[in-house]
N, CA, C and O atoms as a GROMACS GRO file, in nm:
protein
  480
    1MET      N    1  -2.706  -1.843   5.420
    1MET     CA    2  -2.777  -1.957   5.475
    1MET      C    3  -2.927  -1.933   5.470
    1MET      O    4  -2.973  -1.819   5.469
    2ALA      N    5  -3.001  -2.038   5.467
    2ALA     CA    6  -3.146  -2.029   5.458
    2ALA      C    7  -3.209  -2.029   5.596
    2ALA      O    8  -3.149  -2.072   5.694
    3LYS      N    9  -3.331  -1.979   5.602
    3LYS     CA   10  -3.407  -1.984   5.725
    3LYS      C   11  -3.479  -2.118   5.734
    3LYS      O   12  -3.489  -2.190   5.635
    4PHE      N   13  -3.528  -2.150   5.855
    4PHE     CA   14  -3.598  -2.276   5.878
    4PHE      C   15  -3.713  -2.290   5.778
    4PHE      O   16  -3.785  -2.194   5.752
    5GLY      N   17  -3.729  -2.407   5.722
    5GLY     CA   18  -3.834  -2.434   5.627
    5GLY      C   19  -3.795  -2.400   5.484
    5GLY      O   20  -3.872  -2.424   5.391
    6ALA      N   21  -3.678  -2.347   5.466
    6ALA     CA   22  -3.631  -2.311   5.332
    6ALA      C   23  -3.576  -2.434   5.262
    6ALA      O   24  -3.575  -2.545   5.317
    7GLU      N   25  -3.531  -2.413   5.140
    7GLU     CA   26  -3.484  -2.525   5.059
    7GLU      C   27  -3.344  -2.570   5.094
    7GLU      O   28  -3.304  -2.680   5.058
    8ILE      N   29  -3.267  -2.485   5.164
    8ILE     CA   30  -3.131  -2.522   5.204
    8ILE      C   31  -3.119  -2.508   5.355
    8ILE      O   32  -3.153  -2.405   5.412
    9VAL      N   33  -3.069  -2.614   5.417
    9VAL     CA   34  -3.049  -2.615   5.562
    9VAL      C   35  -2.903  -2.652   5.587
    9VAL      O   36  -2.850  -2.743   5.524
   10GLU      N   37  -2.840  -2.582   5.678
   10GLU     CA   38  -2.702  -2.611   5.714
   10GLU      C   39  -2.693  -2.636   5.864
   10GLU      O   40  -2.754  -2.566   5.944
   11PHE      N   41  -2.614  -2.738   5.900
   11PHE     CA   42  -2.585  -2.766   6.040
   11PHE      C   43  -2.446  -2.826   6.045
   11PHE      O   44  -2.415  -2.922   5.974
   12GLY      N   45  -2.362  -2.768   6.131
   12GLY     CA   46  -2.222  -2.810   6.135
   12GLY      C   47  -2.161  -2.793   5.997
   12GLY      O   48  -2.177  -2.688   5.934
   13SER      N   49  -2.092  -2.895   5.949
   13SER     CA   50  -2.032  -2.891   5.815
   13SER      C   51  -2.124  -2.954   5.709
   13SER      O   52  -2.080  -2.984   5.598
   14ILE      N   53  -2.250  -2.974   5.745
   14ILE     CA   54  -2.349  -3.038   5.657
   14ILE      C   55  -2.435  -2.930   5.590
   14ILE      O   56  -2.480  -2.836   5.654
   15ARG      N   57  -2.456  -2.947   5.461
   15ARG     CA   58  -2.545  -2.858   5.385
   15ARG      C   59  -2.643  -2.947   5.309
   15ARG      O   60  -2.602  -3.033   5.231
   16VAL      N   61  -2.772  -2.925   5.331
   16VAL     CA   62  -2.876  -3.004   5.265
   16VAL      C   63  -2.954  -2.912   5.172
   16VAL      O   64  -3.011  -2.812   5.215
   17ASP      N   65  -2.955  -2.946   5.045
   17ASP     CA   66  -3.031  -2.872   4.945
   17ASP      C   67  -3.150  -2.960   4.907
   17ASP      O   68  -3.136  -3.055   4.830
   18PHE      N   69  -3.268  -2.927   4.962
   18PHE     CA   70  -3.386  -3.009   4.939
   18PHE      C   71  -3.437  -3.000   4.796
   18PHE      O   72  -3.490  -3.097   4.744
   19ARG      N   73  -3.421  -2.887   4.733
   19ARG     CA   74  -3.468  -2.870   4.596
   19ARG      C   75  -3.391  -2.961   4.501
   19ARG      O   76  -3.449  -3.017   4.408
   20ARG      N   77  -3.262  -2.975   4.524
   20ARG     CA   78  -3.178  -3.059   4.438
   20ARG      C   79  -3.157  -3.200   4.493
   20ARG      O   80  -3.092  -3.283   4.430
   21ALA      N   81  -3.211  -3.227   4.612
   21ALA     CA   82  -3.192  -3.356   4.680
   21ALA      C   83  -3.044  -3.388   4.692
   21ALA      O   84  -2.999  -3.498   4.661
   22ALA      N   85  -2.967  -3.288   4.739
   22ALA     CA   86  -2.823  -3.303   4.753
   22ALA      C   87  -2.780  -3.275   4.897
   22ALA      O   88  -2.830  -3.182   4.961
   23VAL      N   89  -2.688  -3.357   4.946
   23VAL     CA   90  -2.633  -3.339   5.080
   23VAL      C   91  -2.481  -3.331   5.067
   23VAL      O   92  -2.418  -3.415   5.003
   24LEU      N   93  -2.423  -3.228   5.128
   24LEU     CA   94  -2.278  -3.209   5.127
   24LEU      C   95  -2.227  -3.211   5.270
   24LEU      O   96  -2.288  -3.154   5.360
   25ARG      N   97  -2.115  -3.277   5.289
   25ARG     CA   98  -2.045  -3.274   5.418
   25ARG      C   99  -1.903  -3.230   5.387
   25ARG      O  100  -1.834  -3.292   5.308
   26ASP      N  101  -1.860  -3.122   5.450
   26ASP     CA  102  -1.729  -3.064   5.420
   26ASP      C  103  -1.714  -3.040   5.270
   26ASP      O  104  -1.608  -3.064   5.212
   27GLU      N  105  -1.823  -2.990   5.209
   27GLU     CA  106  -1.828  -2.955   5.066
   27GLU      C  107  -1.812  -3.075   4.972
   27GLU      O  108  -1.786  -3.057   4.853
   28LYS      N  109  -1.827  -3.197   5.025
   28LYS     CA  110  -1.822  -3.318   4.942
   28LYS      C  111  -1.960  -3.382   4.941
   28LYS      O  112  -2.026  -3.391   5.044
   29LEU      N  113  -2.003  -3.426   4.823
   29LEU     CA  114  -2.134  -3.487   4.807
   29LEU      C  115  -2.144  -3.616   4.888
   29LEU      O  116  -2.054  -3.700   4.884
   30VAL      N  117  -2.254  -3.631   4.962
   30VAL     CA  118  -2.281  -3.751   5.040
   30VAL      C  119  -2.398  -3.824   4.974
   30VAL      O  120  -2.504  -3.765   4.952
   31ALA      N  121  -2.378  -3.949   4.942
   31ALA     CA  122  -2.484  -4.029   4.879
   31ALA      C  123  -2.578  -4.082   4.986
   31ALA      O  124  -2.538  -4.160   5.072
   32LEU      N  125  -2.704  -4.039   4.979
   32LEU     CA  126  -2.808  -4.092   5.067
   32LEU      C  127  -2.913  -4.159   4.980
   32LEU      O  128  -2.941  -4.115   4.869
   33SER      N  129  -2.971  -4.267   5.033
   33SER     CA  130  -3.082  -4.329   4.962
   33SER      C  131  -3.202  -4.234   4.969
   33SER      O  132  -3.202  -4.140   5.048
   34ALA      N  133  -3.300  -4.259   4.887
   34ALA     CA  134  -3.422  -4.175   4.888
   34ALA      C  135  -3.486  -4.177   5.027
   34ALA      O  136  -3.532  -4.073   5.075
   35ARG      N  137  -3.490  -4.292   5.090
   35ARG     CA  138  -3.552  -4.303   5.223
   35ARG      C  139  -3.470  -4.229   5.328
   35ARG      O  140  -3.527  -4.162   5.414
   36GLU      N  141  -3.338  -4.240   5.322
   36GLU     CA  142  -3.252  -4.167   5.416
   36GLU      C  143  -3.272  -4.017   5.400
   36GLU      O  144  -3.274  -3.943   5.498
   37PHE      N  145  -3.288  -3.972   5.276
   37PHE     CA  146  -3.310  -3.830   5.250
   37PHE      C  147  -3.445  -3.787   5.305
   37PHE      O  148  -3.456  -3.679   5.364
   38GLN      N  149  -3.548  -3.869   5.288
   38GLN     CA  150  -3.680  -3.839   5.344
   38GLN      C  151  -3.674  -3.830   5.496
   38GLN      O  152  -3.734  -3.740   5.556
   39LEU      N  153  -3.602  -3.920   5.558
   39LEU     CA  154  -3.587  -3.918   5.703
   39LEU      C  155  -3.514  -3.792   5.748
   39LEU      O  156  -3.556  -3.729   5.846
   40LEU      N  157  -3.408  -3.755   5.680
   40LEU     CA  158  -3.335  -3.633   5.712
   40LEU      C  159  -3.426  -3.511   5.698
   40LEU      O  160  -3.423  -3.421   5.783
   41ARG      N  161  -3.505  -3.507   5.594
   41ARG     CA  162  -3.600  -3.397   5.577
   41ARG      C  163  -3.698  -3.392   5.695
   41ARG      O  164  -3.725  -3.285   5.750
   42HIS      N  165  -3.750  -3.508   5.733
   42HIS     CA  166  -3.846  -3.513   5.844
   42HIS      C  167  -3.783  -3.461   5.972
   42HIS      O  168  -3.845  -3.385   6.046
   43PHE      N  169  -3.660  -3.501   5.999
   43PHE     CA  170  -3.591  -3.452   6.118
   43PHE      C  171  -3.573  -3.300   6.114
   43PHE      O  172  -3.595  -3.233   6.214
   44THR      N  173  -3.534  -3.246   6.001
   44THR     CA  174  -3.512  -3.101   5.993
   44THR      C  175  -3.644  -3.025   6.003
   44THR      O  176  -3.647  -2.913   6.055
   45GLU      N  177  -3.753  -3.084   5.954
   45GLU     CA  178  -3.884  -3.018   5.961
   45GLU      C  179  -3.945  -3.026   6.100
   45GLU      O  180  -4.036  -2.949   6.132
   46HIS      N  181  -3.896  -3.116   6.184
   46HIS     CA  182  -3.957  -3.138   6.315
   46HIS      C  183  -3.858  -3.122   6.430
   46HIS      O  184  -3.866  -3.190   6.532
   47ARG      N  185  -3.764  -3.031   6.412
   47ARG     CA  186  -3.667  -3.006   6.519
   47ARG      C  187  -3.738  -2.957   6.644
   47ARG      O  188  -3.833  -2.880   6.637
   48GLY      N  189  -3.690  -3.004   6.759
   48GLY     CA  190  -3.748  -2.965   6.886
   48GLY      C  191  -3.870  -3.047   6.925
   48GLY      O  192  -3.930  -3.022   7.030
   49GLU      N  193  -3.908  -3.145   6.843
   49GLU     CA  194  -4.024  -3.228   6.871
   49GLU      C  195  -3.981  -3.370   6.908
   49GLU      O  196  -3.875  -3.417   6.867
   50VAL      N  197  -4.066  -3.436   6.984
   50VAL     CA  198  -4.046  -3.578   7.012
   50VAL      C  199  -4.109  -3.654   6.897
   50VAL      O  200  -4.224  -3.630   6.860
   51LEU      N  201  -4.033  -3.747   6.839
   51LEU     CA  202  -4.080  -3.822   6.723
   51LEU      C  203  -4.080  -3.972   6.753
   51LEU      O  204  -3.978  -4.038   6.735
   52PRO      N  205  -4.193  -4.025   6.797
   52PRO     CA  206  -4.199  -4.169   6.824
   52PRO      C  207  -4.177  -4.249   6.696
   52PRO      O  208  -4.209  -4.203   6.587
   53ARG      N  209  -4.124  -4.368   6.711
   53ARG     CA  210  -4.099  -4.458   6.597
   53ARG      C  211  -4.227  -4.474   6.514
   53ARG      O  212  -4.222  -4.473   6.391
   54LYS      N  213  -4.340  -4.489   6.582
   54LYS     CA  214  -4.469  -4.506   6.513
   54LYS      C  215  -4.498  -4.388   6.419
   54LYS      O  216  -4.547  -4.408   6.308
   55GLU      N  217  -4.466  -4.267   6.464
   55GLU     CA  218  -4.487  -4.149   6.380
   55GLU      C  219  -4.395  -4.152   6.258
   55GLU      O  220  -4.438  -4.122   6.147
   56LEU      N  221  -4.270  -4.187   6.281
   56LEU     CA  222  -4.176  -4.194   6.168
   56LEU      C  223  -4.220  -4.299   6.067
   56LEU      O  224  -4.212  -4.277   5.946
   57LEU      N  225  -4.266  -4.413   6.116
   57LEU     CA  226  -4.314  -4.518   6.025
   57LEU      C  227  -4.433  -4.468   5.942
   57LEU      O  228  -4.445  -4.499   5.824
   58LYS      N  229  -4.520  -4.390   6.006
   58LYS     CA  230  -4.636  -4.337   5.934
   58LYS      C  231  -4.597  -4.226   5.838
   58LYS      O  232  -4.635  -4.230   5.720
   59GLU      N  233  -4.521  -4.128   5.886
   59GLU     CA  234  -4.491  -4.009   5.806
   59GLU      C  235  -4.384  -4.031   5.698
   59GLU      O  236  -4.394  -3.974   5.590
   60VAL      N  237  -4.285  -4.111   5.727
   60VAL     CA  238  -4.174  -4.130   5.633
   60VAL      C  239  -4.196  -4.255   5.546
   60VAL      O  240  -4.164  -4.255   5.428
   61TRP      N  241  -4.250  -4.362   5.606
   61TRP     CA  242  -4.269  -4.487   5.532
   61TRP      C  243  -4.411  -4.507   5.482
   61TRP      O  244  -4.434  -4.586   5.390
   62GLY      N  245  -4.506  -4.436   5.542
   62GLY     CA  246  -4.646  -4.452   5.502
   62GLY      C  247  -4.714  -4.572   5.565
   62GLY      O  248  -4.821  -4.611   5.520
   63TYR      N  249  -4.654  -4.631   5.668
   63TYR     CA  250  -4.715  -4.744   5.738
   63TYR      C  251  -4.818  -4.692   5.837
   63TYR      O  252  -4.805  -4.581   5.888
   64SER      N  253  -4.919  -4.772   5.863
   64SER     CA  254  -5.018  -4.735   5.964
   64SER      C  255  -5.045  -4.854   6.054
   64SER      O  256  -5.010  -4.967   6.022
   65GLY      N  257  -5.106  -4.825   6.168
   65GLY     CA  258  -5.141  -4.931   6.261
   65GLY      C  259  -5.024  -4.973   6.348
   65GLY      O  260  -4.915  -4.917   6.340
   66ALA      N  261  -5.049  -5.071   6.432
   66ALA     CA  262  -4.948  -5.122   6.523
   66ALA      C  263  -4.851  -5.210   6.446
   66ALA      O  264  -4.889  -5.314   6.392
   67LEU      N  265  -4.729  -5.167   6.441
   67LEU     CA  266  -4.628  -5.240   6.365
   67LEU      C  267  -4.496  -5.225   6.439
   67LEU      O  268  -4.460  -5.114   6.477
   68PHE      N  269  -4.425  -5.334   6.459
   68PHE     CA  270  -4.293  -5.325   6.518
   68PHE      C  271  -4.192  -5.368   6.414
   68PHE      O  272  -4.201  -5.478   6.358
   69THR      N  273  -4.098  -5.283   6.390
   69THR     CA  274  -3.995  -5.314   6.292
   69THR      C  275  -3.869  -5.238   6.328
   69THR      O  276  -3.875  -5.132   6.391
   70ARG      N  277  -3.756  -5.291   6.290
   70ARG     CA  278  -3.627  -5.225   6.314
   70ARG      C  279  -3.589  -5.137   6.194
   70ARG      O  280  -3.478  -5.084   6.189
   71THR      N  281  -3.680  -5.122   6.100
   71THR     CA  282  -3.655  -5.041   5.980
   71THR      C  283  -3.607  -4.901   6.015
   71THR      O  284  -3.510  -4.852   5.957
   72VAL      N  285  -3.674  -4.837   6.109
   72VAL     CA  286  -3.638  -4.701   6.147
   72VAL      C  287  -3.494  -4.698   6.200
   72VAL      O  288  -3.415  -4.612   6.161
   73ASP      N  289  -3.462  -4.790   6.288
   73ASP     CA  290  -3.328  -4.794   6.348
   73ASP      C  291  -3.219  -4.808   6.242
   73ASP      O  292  -3.117  -4.740   6.247
   74VAL      N  293  -3.243  -4.897   6.147
   74VAL     CA  294  -3.145  -4.921   6.041
   74VAL      C  295  -3.128  -4.796   5.955
   74VAL      O  296  -3.016  -4.757   5.923
   75HIS      N  297  -3.240  -4.734   5.919
   75HIS     CA  298  -3.233  -4.616   5.833
   75HIS      C  299  -3.179  -4.493   5.904
   75HIS      O  300  -3.127  -4.402   5.839
   76VAL      N  301  -3.190  -4.487   6.034
   76VAL     CA  302  -3.132  -4.376   6.110
   76VAL      C  303  -2.981  -4.397   6.124
   76VAL      O  304  -2.905  -4.300   6.118
   77ALA      N  305  -2.938  -4.519   6.143
   77ALA     CA  306  -2.796  -4.548   6.161
   77ALA      C  307  -2.714  -4.514   6.036
   77ALA      O  308  -2.600  -4.469   6.047
   78SER      N  309  -2.771  -4.537   5.920
   78SER     CA  310  -2.696  -4.516   5.797
   78SER      C  311  -2.659  -4.369   5.773
   78SER      O  312  -2.542  -4.341   5.749
   79PRO      N  313  -2.754  -4.274   5.778
   79PRO     CA  314  -2.711  -4.134   5.761
   79PRO      C  315  -2.622  -4.085   5.874
   79PRO      O  316  -2.540  -3.996   5.855
   80ARG      N  317  -2.638  -4.145   5.992
   80ARG     CA  318  -2.548  -4.108   6.103
   80ARG      C  319  -2.404  -4.142   6.065
   80ARG      O  320  -2.313  -4.061   6.085
   81ARG      N  321  -2.383  -4.262   6.009
   81ARG     CA  322  -2.249  -4.302   5.966
   81ARG      C  323  -2.197  -4.210   5.856
   81ARG      O  324  -2.077  -4.179   5.851
   82LYS      N  325  -2.285  -4.166   5.767
   82LYS     CA  326  -2.244  -4.085   5.653
   82LYS      C  327  -2.223  -3.938   5.687
   82LYS      O  328  -2.141  -3.871   5.624
   83LEU      N  329  -2.297  -3.886   5.786
   83LEU     CA  330  -2.294  -3.742   5.813
   83LEU      C  331  -2.211  -3.702   5.935
   83LEU      O  332  -2.155  -3.592   5.938
   84GLU      N  333  -2.203  -3.786   6.033
   84GLU     CA  334  -2.132  -3.752   6.156
   84GLU      C  335  -1.981  -3.766   6.136
   84GLU      O  336  -1.935  -3.858   6.068
   85VAL      N  337  -1.904  -3.676   6.196
   85VAL     CA  338  -1.758  -3.687   6.194
   85VAL      C  339  -1.716  -3.811   6.271
   85VAL      O  340  -1.630  -3.887   6.226
   86ASP      N  341  -1.778  -3.832   6.387
   86ASP     CA  342  -1.751  -3.950   6.470
   86ASP      C  343  -1.884  -4.015   6.505
   86ASP      O  344  -1.945  -3.979   6.605
   87PRO      N  345  -1.930  -4.111   6.424
   87PRO     CA  346  -2.062  -4.172   6.446
   87PRO      C  347  -2.079  -4.236   6.584
   87PRO      O  348  -2.192  -4.251   6.631
   88LYS      N  349  -1.970  -4.275   6.648
   88LYS     CA  350  -1.981  -4.333   6.782
   88LYS      C  351  -2.008  -4.227   6.888
   88LYS      O  352  -2.054  -4.258   6.998
   89HIS      N  353  -1.980  -4.102   6.854
   89HIS     CA  354  -2.006  -3.988   6.942
   89HIS      C  355  -2.074  -3.879   6.858
   89HIS      O  356  -2.015  -3.774   6.833
   90PRO      N  357  -2.199  -3.905   6.816
   90PRO     CA  358  -2.266  -3.816   6.721
   90PRO      C  359  -2.303  -3.680   6.781
   90PRO      O  360  -2.330  -3.668   6.900
   91GLN      N  361  -2.305  -3.580   6.694
   91GLN     CA  362  -2.349  -3.447   6.732
   91GLN      C  363  -2.490  -3.418   6.683
   91GLN      O  364  -2.563  -3.342   6.746
   92PHE      N  365  -2.530  -3.478   6.572
   92PHE     CA  366  -2.655  -3.442   6.507
   92PHE      C  367  -2.763  -3.548   6.514
   92PHE      O  368  -2.881  -3.515   6.526
   93ILE      N  369  -2.726  -3.673   6.508
   93ILE     CA  370  -2.824  -3.782   6.512
   93ILE      C  371  -2.782  -3.876   6.624
   93ILE      O  372  -2.686  -3.952   6.610
   94ARG      N  373  -2.854  -3.869   6.734
   94ARG     CA  374  -2.816  -3.945   6.853
   94ARG      C  375  -2.920  -4.051   6.885
   94ARG      O  376  -3.040  -4.030   6.867
   95THR      N  377  -2.874  -4.164   6.933
   95THR     CA  378  -2.964  -4.272   6.973
   95THR      C  379  -2.972  -4.276   7.125
   95THR      O  380  -2.871  -4.283   7.195
   96LEU      N  381  -3.094  -4.272   7.173
   96LEU     CA  382  -3.123  -4.287   7.316
   96LEU      C  383  -3.225  -4.399   7.327
   96LEU      O  384  -3.264  -4.457   7.225
   97ALA      N  385  -3.269  -4.431   7.446
   97ALA     CA  386  -3.366  -4.540   7.462
   97ALA      C  387  -3.508  -4.485   7.459
   97ALA      O  388  -3.538  -4.389   7.529
   98GLY      N  389  -3.595  -4.544   7.379
   98GLY     CA  390  -3.736  -4.514   7.387
   98GLY      C  391  -3.802  -4.445   7.270
   98GLY      O  392  -3.881  -4.509   7.200
   99ILE      N  393  -3.773  -4.318   7.243
   99ILE     CA  394  -3.843  -4.241   7.141
   99ILE      C  395  -3.744  -4.164   7.056
   99ILE      O  396  -3.625  -4.160   7.088
  100PHE      N  397  -3.791  -4.103   6.949
  100PHE     CA  398  -3.707  -4.020   6.865
  100PHE      C  399  -3.734  -3.874   6.902
  100PHE      O  400  -3.849  -3.834   6.919
  101LYS      N  401  -3.629  -3.798   6.916
  101LYS     CA  402  -3.645  -3.658   6.949
  101LYS      C  403  -3.548  -3.575   6.867
  101LYS      O  404  -3.431  -3.610   6.853
  102THR      N  405  -3.598  -3.466   6.814
  102THR     CA  406  -3.511  -3.374   6.742
  102THR      C  407  -3.500  -3.246   6.823
  102THR      O  408  -3.596  -3.204   6.888
  103GLU      N  409  -3.385  -3.186   6.820
  103GLU     CA  410  -3.365  -3.059   6.887
  103GLU      C  411  -3.309  -2.962   6.785
  103GLU      O  412  -3.217  -2.996   6.710
  104GLY      N  413  -3.362  -2.843   6.782
  104GLY     CA  414  -3.315  -2.745   6.686
  104GLY      C  415  -3.275  -2.615   6.753
  104GLY      O  416  -3.322  -2.584   6.863
  105ASN      N  417  -3.190  -2.542   6.687
  105ASN     CA  418  -3.145  -2.414   6.739
  105ASN      C  419  -3.131  -2.320   6.620
  105ASN      O  420  -3.059  -2.350   6.525
  106ARG      N  421  -3.199  -2.208   6.626
  106ARG     CA  422  -3.193  -2.112   6.518
  106ARG      C  423  -3.108  -1.994   6.559
  106ARG      O  424  -3.126  -1.939   6.667
  107THR      N  425  -3.016  -1.954   6.475
  107THR     CA  426  -2.940  -1.833   6.497
  107THR      C  427  -2.982  -1.733   6.391
  107THR      O  428  -3.029  -1.773   6.284
  108GLU      N  429  -2.967  -1.606   6.417
  108GLU     CA  430  -3.015  -1.503   6.325
  108GLU      C  431  -2.958  -1.524   6.185
  108GLU      O  432  -2.837  -1.530   6.166
  109GLY      N  433  -3.048  -1.535   6.089
  109GLY     CA  434  -3.007  -1.548   5.950
  109GLY      C  435  -2.961  -1.687   5.910
  109GLY      O  436  -2.919  -1.707   5.797
  110SER      N  437  -2.968  -1.783   6.001
  110SER     CA  438  -2.925  -1.918   5.964
  110SER      C  439  -3.009  -2.022   6.038
  110SER      O  440  -3.083  -1.990   6.131
  111THR      N  441  -2.997  -2.143   5.993
  111THR     CA  442  -3.067  -2.254   6.055
  111THR      C  443  -2.965  -2.360   6.089
  111THR      O  444  -2.888  -2.403   6.003
  112ASN      N  445  -2.962  -2.403   6.213
  112ASN     CA  446  -2.867  -2.506   6.256
  112ASN      C  447  -2.944  -2.623   6.315
  112ASN      O  448  -3.025  -2.605   6.406
  113LEU      N  449  -2.918  -2.742   6.264
  113LEU     CA  450  -2.974  -2.862   6.325
  113LEU      C  451  -2.878  -2.901   6.435
  113LEU      O  452  -2.765  -2.942   6.407
  114VAL      N  453  -2.922  -2.889   6.558
  114VAL     CA  454  -2.833  -2.920   6.670
  114VAL      C  455  -2.825  -3.070   6.691
  114VAL      O  456  -2.716  -3.125   6.705
  115SER      N  457  -2.938  -3.136   6.694
  115SER     CA  458  -2.934  -3.281   6.706
  115SER      C  459  -3.067  -3.340   6.668
  115SER      O  460  -3.172  -3.276   6.682
  116ALA      N  461  -3.064  -3.459   6.622
  116ALA     CA  462  -3.183  -3.540   6.602
  116ALA      C  463  -3.165  -3.659   6.693
  116ALA      O  464  -3.110  -3.761   6.652
  117ASN      N  465  -3.210  -3.645   6.817
  117ASN     CA  466  -3.189  -3.751   6.915
  117ASN      C  467  -3.282  -3.866   6.883
  117ASN      O  468  -3.404  -3.851   6.890
  118VAL      N  469  -3.226  -3.977   6.849
  118VAL     CA  470  -3.305  -4.092   6.807
  118VAL      C  471  -3.308  -4.193   6.919
  118VAL      O  472  -3.204  -4.246   6.959
  119ARG      N  473  -3.426  -4.218   6.970
  119ARG     CA  474  -3.440  -4.313   7.079
  119ARG      C  475  -3.495  -4.443   7.023
  119ARG      O  476  -3.588  -4.443   6.942
  120THR      N  477  -3.437  -4.554   7.065
  120THR     CA  478  -3.485  -4.683   7.015
  120THR      C  479  -3.546  -4.765   7.126
  120THR      O  480  -3.591  -4.877   7.102
   0.00000   0.00000   0.00000
């Protein structure tokens, strides 16, 4: 397994290879759009941080200024459906009210994404 910031990140049964832009769940390829992949990368790079919607719009979409859109919510819901075993009871990408928050946990020699708590 790779360390945090490396090209391969594993959490649960998910393996993300950033160099190849490939995501596997239970060793099966998961098709993510380019934007979903960018969002997943942002979450893994910012574990343990609070990520307001405004920041995600700026960093992942390149939008600036005051903007209200449900784009973030829609794009977060899609990888949740694709990656979570039970999307209604997610382990890695969770929706709460208000802001986006990622939580990370590192174990020796590996990197585990514990959750990307998504607040709307």
